[in-house]
DRENPARO-592477 format. One record per residue (C-alpha): x, y, z. Coordinates in steps of 0.25 Angstrom, whole numbers, padded with zeros to 4 digits, always signed. Each point is the difference from the previous one (the first is absolute). Example, Ala and Ser with C-alpha at 12.3 -4.5 7.8 and 13.67 -1.06 7.14 Angstrom:
2
+0049-0018+0031 +0006+0014-0002 
//
This chain:
671
+0000+0000+0000 +0007+0014-0004 +0001+0009+0011 +0005+0015+0001 +0016-0007+0000 -0003-0011-0012 -0006+0013-0005 +0013+0009+0001 +0006-0013-0006 -0008+0005-0013 +0003+0014+0001 +0015-0003+0002 +0002-0010-0014 -0005-0013+0006 -0012-0008-0003 -0013-0003+0006 +0007-0015+0003 +0013+0003-0002 +0011+0007+0010 -0001+0014+0002 +0013+0010-0001 +0008-0002+0013 +0006+0013+0000 -0013+0009-0001 -0009-0009+0007 +0010-0001+0012 +0002+0016-0003 -0016+0001+0002 +0000-0007+0013 +0011+0009+0007 -0008+0011-0003 -0015-0003+0003 +0007-0006+0015 +0005+0015+0000 -0010+0007-0007 -0008+0007+0011 +0016+0007+0003 +0002+0002-0015 -0013+0006-0001 +0001+0010+0011 +0015+0004-0005 -0005+0003-0012 -0012+0009+0003 +0007+0006+0009 +0013+0003-0010 +0001+0016-0002 -0002+0000-0016 -0013-0008+0002 -0004+0007+0011 +0002+0015-0008 -0007-0007-0012 -0012+0000+0009 +0000+0015+0006 +0003+0006-0013 -0011-0008-0006 -0010+0004+0012 +0005+0014-0002 -0001+0002-0014 -0015-0007+0001 -0005+0009+0007 +0003+0014-0010 -0005-0006-0014 -0011+0004-0006 -0004-0011-0011 +0006-0011-0006 +0007+0006-0009 +0009+0007+0009 +0002-0012+0008 +0003-0009-0013 +0011+0012-0003 +0007-0002+0013 +0009-0014-0003 +0003-0001+0016 -0015-0001+0001 -0005-0007-0011 +0012-0012+0004 -0005-0001+0015 -0015-0001-0005 +0005-0011-0012 +0010-0007+0008 -0013-0003+0011 -0006-0008-0010 +0011-0007-0005 -0001+0009-0013 +0014+0009+0000 +0005-0005-0014 -0011+0009-0005 +0005+0013+0005 +0003+0004-0014 -0015-0002-0004 -0004+0012+0008 -0013+0002-0013 -0002-0014+0003 -0001+0002+0015 -0007+0012-0003 -0012-0006-0007 -0001-0011+0012 +0000+0010+0012 -0011+0008-0007 -0008-0011-0003 -0015-0003+0004 +0004-0013+0010 -0017-0003-0002 +0000-0002-0015 +0005-0013-0005 +0003+0005-0012 +0009+0012+0006 +0015+0000-0005 +0005-0008+0014 -0009-0011-0002 +0002-0004-0013 +0015+0000+0001 +0002-0015+0003 +0012+0002+0009 -0010-0001+0013 +0011+0009+0009 -0006+0013-0008 -0012-0002+0005 +0003-0002+0014 +0009+0013-0001 -0012+0010-0008 -0011-0009+0013 +0010+0005+0011 +0002+0015-0004 -0015+0001-0006 +0002+0012-0005 -0013+0004-0006 -0007-0001+0014 +0010+0002+0010 +0011+0010-0007 +0012-0002+0009 -0007-0004+0013 +0004-0013+0000 +0016+0002-0001 -0002+0012+0011 -0010-0007+0009 +0010-0005+0010 -0006-0015+0000 +0000-0002-0013 +0013+0006-0003 +0006-0010+0011 -0006-0011-0009 +0008+0006-0012 +0011+0001+0007 +0000-0014+0005 +0000-0005-0014 +0011+0008-0003 +0007-0006+0010 -0003-0014-0004 +0003+0002-0014 +0013+0008+0001 +0005-0009+0010 -0003-0014-0007 +0008+0008-0011 +0011+0001+0009 +0001-0011+0001 +0003-0004-0014 +0014+0008+0001 +0004-0015+0009 -0009-0010-0011 -0009+0004-0009 -0009-0012+0002 +0001+0004+0015 -0011+0013-0003 -0007-0009-0012 -0003-0011+0011 -0005+0010+0011 -0009+0007-0010 -0003-0014-0005 -0003-0006+0016 -0008+0013+0003 -0009+0000-0013 -0002-0015-0001 -0012-0001+0009 -0008+0012-0007 +0000-0010-0013 -0009-0015-0001 +0000-0005-0012 +0011+0002-0010 -0009+0007-0010 +0000+0011+0010 +0015-0002+0003 +0003+0003-0014 -0009+0013+0000 +0011+0004+0012 +0010+0006-0010 +0012+0000+0010 -0005-0014+0007 -0001-0005-0016 +0014+0005-0003 +0006-0006+0012 -0006-0013-0002 +0001-0003-0015 +0015+0005+0000 +0001-0010+0013 -0005-0011-0009 +0008+0005-0013 -0012+0000-0009 +0000+0011-0010 -0006+0013+0000 -0005-0004-0014 -0010-0008+0009 -0008+0012+0001 -0005-0001-0016 -0007-0014+0004 -0013+0000+0005 -0003+0001+0014 -0003-0017+0002 +0012-0002-0008 +0007+0009+0011 -0004-0006+0012 +0003-0013-0006 +0014+0003-0001 +0002+0006+0014 -0010-0011+0008 +0008-0012-0006 +0014+0007+0007 -0006+0007+0011 -0012-0001+0010 -0005+0014+0006 -0011-0006+0011 +0013-0009+0004 +0007+0014+0001 -0007+0007+0010 +0005+0001+0014 -0006-0004+0011 -0011+0010+0009 +0011-0002+0010 +0013+0007-0007 -0009+0010-0006 -0006+0001+0014 +0014+0002+0005 +0004+0011-0013 -0014+0007+0003 +0005+0002+0016 +0013+0004-0005 -0004+0009-0010 -0010+0007+0011 +0011+0001+0010 +0008+0006-0010 -0011+0011-0004 -0002+0003+0015 +0014+0001+0003 +0001+0011-0012 -0012+0007+0006 +0005-0001+0011 +0014+0008-0004 -0006+0010-0010 -0008+0004+0014 +0013+0000+0008 +0008+0006-0011 -0012+0013-0002 +0000+0001+0016 +0016+0000-0001 +0001+0010-0010 -0011+0009+0007 +0007+0000+0014 +0013+0004-0009 -0007+0013-0005 -0005+0004+0012 +0012-0003+0008 +0008+0008-0012 -0008+0013+0001 +0003+0001+0015 +0013-0002+0000 +0001+0013-0012 -0010+0007+0010 +0007-0002+0011 +0015+0004-0008 -0008+0013-0003 -0004+0004+0016 +0013-0005+0001 +0008+0010-0012 -0012+0013+0005 +0003-0005+0015 +0016+0005-0003 -0005+0014-0006 -0008+0005+0012 +0011+0006+0006 +0003+0007-0012 -0014+0003-0001 -0004+0006+0014 +0013+0009+0000 -0002+0015-0002 +0012+0000-0006 -0003-0015-0011 -0006-0001-0011 -0012+0007+0000 +0009+0013+0006 -0001+0008-0013 -0015+0000+0001 -0004+0005+0013 -0001+0011-0001 -0009+0000-0014 -0009-0010+0009 +0000+0013+0014 -0003+0007-0015 -0013-0007-0003 -0006-0001+0014 -0003+0012+0001 -0006-0001-0014 -0007-0011+0003 -0005+0008+0011 -0006+0012-0007 -0007-0010-0011 -0007-0007+0011 -0005+0014+0004 -0004+0002-0012 -0011-0013-0002 -0005+0001+0015 -0002+0018-0004 -0007-0008-0013 -0008-0011+0007 -0005+0011+0011 -0002+0012-0011 -0010-0011-0009 -0007-0004+0013 -0004+0016+0003 -0003+0002-0015 -0008-0012-0003 -0014+0008+0010 +0003+0013-0007 -0002-0005-0013 -0012-0007+0002 -0006+0011+0007 +0004+0010-0011 -0006-0010-0008 -0013+0000+0007 -0002+0014+0001 +0003+0000-0018 -0013-0011+0001 -0009+0013+0009 +0004+0011-0010 -0006-0007-0010 -0012-0002+0009 +0000+0016+0006 -0012+0010-0002 +0003+0012+0007 +0012+0009-0001 +0003+0000+0013 +0000-0016-0001 +0010+0002-0009 +0009+0010+0006 +0001-0010+0012 +0004-0009-0008 +0009+0007-0008 +0007+0005+0013 +0001-0014+0006 +0005-0007-0012 +0011+0012+0000 +0003-0002+0015 +0002-0016-0001 +0008+0004-0014 +0009+0007+0006 +0006-0011+0008 +0004-0010-0010 +0011+0011-0003 +0005+0002+0014 -0001-0016+0004 +0009-0004-0011 +0008+0012+0003 +0002-0001+0014 -0003-0015+0001 +0013-0006-0008 +0010+0003+0011 +0007-0010+0012 +0006+0002+0013 +0016-0002-0001 +0005-0007+0012 +0015+0004-0002 -0005+0015+0004 -0015-0002+0002 -0005+0011-0009 -0012-0002-0009 +0006+0001-0014 -0010+0004-0012 +0002-0011-0011 -0005+0008-0011 +0004+0015+0003 +0012-0001-0010 +0010+0005+0010 -0004-0010+0011 -0004+0010+0010 -0007-0003+0014 -0015+0001-0001 -0009+0012+0001 -0008+0002+0012 -0014-0004+0004 +0005-0012-0011 -0011-0012+0003 +0006-0010+0008 +0013-0006-0002 +0006-0014+0000 +0013-0005+0004 +0008-0011-0010 +0004-0011+0008 +0014+0001+0002 +0008-0013-0009 +0009-0007+0010 +0014-0001-0005 +0012-0004+0007 +0011+0012-0004 +0014-0002+0000 +0006+0011+0005 +0004+0012-0008 -0008+0014-0005 -0003+0002-0014 +0001+0016-0002 -0011+0008-0004 -0007-0004-0014 +0010-0010-0004 -0006-0002-0013 +0001+0008-0012 -0006+0000-0013 +0005+0005-0012 -0009+0012-0006 -0001+0013-0005 -0008+0012-0009 -0001-0002-0016 -0003+0011-0008 -0013+0006-0005 -0006-0010-0011 +0013-0007-0002 -0004-0011-0009 -0002+0003-0017 -0006-0008-0010 +0003+0001-0015 -0012+0003-0006 -0004+0007-0013 -0013+0000-0011 +0001-0006-0013 -0004+0007-0013 -0013-0005-0007 +0001-0012-0006 +0015-0003+0003 +0000-0015-0006 +0003-0005-0014 -0001-0013-0005 +0008-0002-0013 -0010-0008-0010 -0002+0000-0015 -0006-0009-0011 +0010-0011-0006 -0003-0001-0017 -0006-0011-0005 +0004-0014+0003 +0012+0004+0007 +0005-0013+0005 +0012-0008-0007 +0003-0014+0005 +0015-0008-0004 -0003-0012-0008 +0008-0006-0010 +0002-0014-0006 +0012-0008+0005 +0010-0008-0010 -0002-0016-0002 +0006-0006+0015 +0004+0012+0008 -0003-0007+0012 +0014-0007+0006 +0000-0007+0013 +0012+0000+0007 +0005-0015+0000 +0014-0009+0000 +0004-0013+0002 +0008-0001+0014 +0012-0007+0002 +0001-0017+0006 -0006-0002+0014 -0004+0015+0001 -0007-0003+0014 +0003-0002+0014 -0007-0001+0011 +0006+0004+0014 +0004-0009+0009 +0012-0011+0006 +0006-0004+0013 -0001+0008+0013 +0010+0004+0008 +0003-0008+0014 -0013+0004+0010 -0006+0010-0008 -0013+0003+0009 +0005+0011+0008 -0008+0005+0015 +0001+0010+0010 -0009+0006+0010 +0006+0013-0004 -0002+0000-0016 -0012+0009-0007 -0009-0006-0002 +0001-0013+0007 -0016-0005+0001 -0012+0003-0009 -0014+0007+0005 -0004-0018+0003 +0012-0002+0009 +0007-0008-0013 +0014+0001+0002 +0008+0008-0012 +0014-0006-0001 +0013+0006-0008 +0002-0009-0012 +0015+0003-0005 +0003-0003-0015 +0012+0008-0006 -0004+0008-0011 -0013-0004+0000 -0006+0009-0010 -0014-0002+0004 -0010+0012+0006 -0013+0001+0010 -0011-0009-0005 +0010-0011-0008 -0005-0014+0001 +0011-0011+0006 +0000-0015+0002 +0012-0003+0012 +0003-0016+0000 +0009-0007+0008 +0003+0008+0010 -0001-0007+0016 -0009+0004+0013 +0002+0015+0002 -0005+0005+0014 -0010-0013+0002 -0007+0000-0014 +0003-0005-0014 +0000+0012-0009 +0002-0007-0013 -0011+0005-0011 -0005+0010-0006 +0001+0016+0005 -0003+0013-0008 +0011+0010+0004 -0004+0009+0012 +0011+0012-0001 +0013+0001-0006 +0011+0004+0010 +0012+0000-0007 +0005-0006-0013 +0004-0011+0007 -0010-0002+0010 -0016-0001+0000 -0012-0001+0009 -0009-0012-0001 -0014+0000+0008 +0000-0016+0003 -0012+0000+0003 +0001-0007+0013 +0001+0003+0016 +0013-0002+0004 +0001+0006+0015 +0005+0012+0004 +0012+0004-0009 +0014-0005+0007 +0007+0012+0008 +0014-0003-0007 +0002-0001-0016 -0002-0015-0005 +0001-0008-0013 -0006-0013-0005 -0003-0009-0011 +0010-0007-0002 +0012-0002-0013 -0009-0006-0009 -0011+0010-0007 -0004+0003-0011 -0010+0011-0005 -0007+0004-0014 -0008+0013-0003 -0011+0004-0009 +0010+0009-0007 +0006+0000-0014 +0012+0007-0006 -0001+0000-0016 +0014+0003-0006 -0004+0008-0012 +0012+0008-0007 -0004+0015-0004 -0015-0003+0003 -0011+0013-0002 -0007-0003+0013 -0001+0010+0013 -0006-0005+0012 -0016-0002-0002 +0001-0003-0014 -0006-0013-0002 +0007-0010-0007 -0005-0014-0006 +0009-0012-0003 -0002-0012-0009 +0007-0014-0004 +0006-0001+0015 -0001-0013+0006 -0003-0001+0015 +0011+0006+0010 -0001-0005+0013 -0014-0007-0002 -0006+0012-0006 -0005+0003-0013 +0005+0013-0005 -0005+0002-0011 -0009+0013+0003 -0003+0015+0003 +0010+0006+0012 +0000+0014+0006 +0017+0003-0002 +0006+0006+0013 +0016+0003+0004 +0003+0001-0014 +0015+0003-0003 +0007+0002-0013 +0001-0013-0004 -0011-0007+0010 -0015-0001+0009 -0006-0006+0009 -0016-0004+0001 -0009-0010+0011 -0006-0012-0001 -0013-0003+0006 +0008-0010+0009 +0017-0005+0002 +0004-0008-0008 +0002-0015+0004 +0015+0003+0000 +0010+0009-0004 +0004-0002-0014 +0004+0009-0013 -0007-0006-0013 -0010+0003-0011 +0007-0006-0012 +0006+0006-0013 -0013+0004-0005 -0007+0011+0009 -0005+0011-0007 -0007+0014+0007 -0009+0011-0004 +0001+0014+0004 -0017-0001+0000 -0001+0015+0005 +0012+0005-0009 -0005+0004-0014 +0007+0009-0011 -0007+0004-0009 +0004+0006-0013 -0008+0014-0003 +0008+0009-0010 -0003+0014+0003 -0011-0003+0011 -0005+0014+0007 +0001-0008+0016 +0009+0006+0013 +0003-0011+0013 -0014-0001+0007 -0010+0001-0012 -0010-0010-0002 +0001-0009-0012 -0011-0008-0006 +0000-0012-0011 -0009-0007-0007 +0002-0010-0013 +0012-0007+0006 +0002-0016+0002 +0006-0006+0014 +0014+0001-0001 +0009-0008+0011 -0014-0006+0006 -0003+0016+0003 -0012+0005-0006 
//
């Protein structure tokens, strides 16, 4: 009877009735024995935790699926959770899957044979829930668990690829009950047919034929793992999930405590610094020595302002009933019947009205707390209050700790002086009648003549020539020892997403920002495999460029460090063309034909000229070549499709004029 070990034997090169690959089997048993510890070590790895934290941070900011798909790191995390990381470069396909209606059986995700795509669409359910399932703590944890499960198994494949397949097989075999359902699950189908040495071409046979071929060598029902083993596995998984959740909570609490302590520490440091300054602040001869006289003067001014405010408030309170009385008398005047009554109302109205000016003139005053003198603030001289004035109002003295010292009288001087009579003069004058004249006139009949003429035979010449043998060189070659360089003092050393920006040394590189470069053969640098294709971030010198590697490598080192080994190579998308006496300027279009491929790239197309010199120029490909190379063969021709010479004897044109042609045939492929 087949069990998990026998199934592993099949996956490792054995057969259902024969012996298994003992080295893989022994390795699997060793891993299985220490599975809990291995998983814990993997889950706690810095790069793994960094991937989780980066995803959780970024997913909270996305507004739509397009933003998610454009962010390669977040998309890689999501796809890895469903064992679809190989689809990372199929952005359009993934976008269509995530936008699929999971309730429509004819939607794109549900029509695909690989059920993992439907599983991904069902989990996200963007049409109904948006980003909720990727942001809510419970569903987000399920996604993280799937990510950890799949990436852990892939990590084991570094020791033996069959180990990862074995774990996947044992984890999923209980989900199928028939050979038909096994063949309908693409990953299990590939694992079992490969293990049974059945060719992939059996997919062209009828389903019944495929089932009979598999069942002749393999019994699905006997491969199912016992309930006890399954129970143990589920128990372990549950324990792992509980542990991860507890770790997440503890980590969150620790970060909060760390932030609180950091804030408290900063406040204590600020308090210490301020305490050190206290003697200087409190001493009359300290920091504020020059400001004390200013403050003393301001105290008197503030006291006057306070008096004005109190006086104005009192005046308003006294003025209000007087105005109301005047209003009532005005209404009575409209209803008066005798002259005596009118005279009495007029006299009373005048008496009350006289109080208004007296009230305003005499009430706006205050008692100076230093001299005990009543000062009238509305008098230009600031003189004393008139005798018989209404009740006076004393300003509240401002309590201020005066420093020793007395100011002279009137310590503040405002620069002023009277201007002469009518000091301003505005230039003006009166124009004569109808001073404006617009030039005009009437043209004769048919005054316009458009220059035209008929050109001679074949007047157009498109610049073209045949290049020398192998004129193209795709830039690239061997790298110097340890080309990757990183240092905390470099500017820049990180981008806005905290991914690392490293120096990359290539003597006389000739590259520009925006060029593309493929790096291969370098050893791990700063904890990561940095081989791959990049866009040049910026150029530092003729020997050094900056590359955004798209990976968070942690904090840059405090000292200048280099890495990458001595076997690296590079290739770019920049091509140099050797063309003696060419007619091109930067920005012109050069069209090539008759060239053989160079570095895996076809160069028979039109390109924009860059960096032209007397006998050479450059252009850019859409992507780097497969290798640095020189070639193109001996039959390469080039047309300057935007440079045409027109034979036109005695033409009337100047540079910058517009010329319109008609009736001509195509020349050099140009109409």
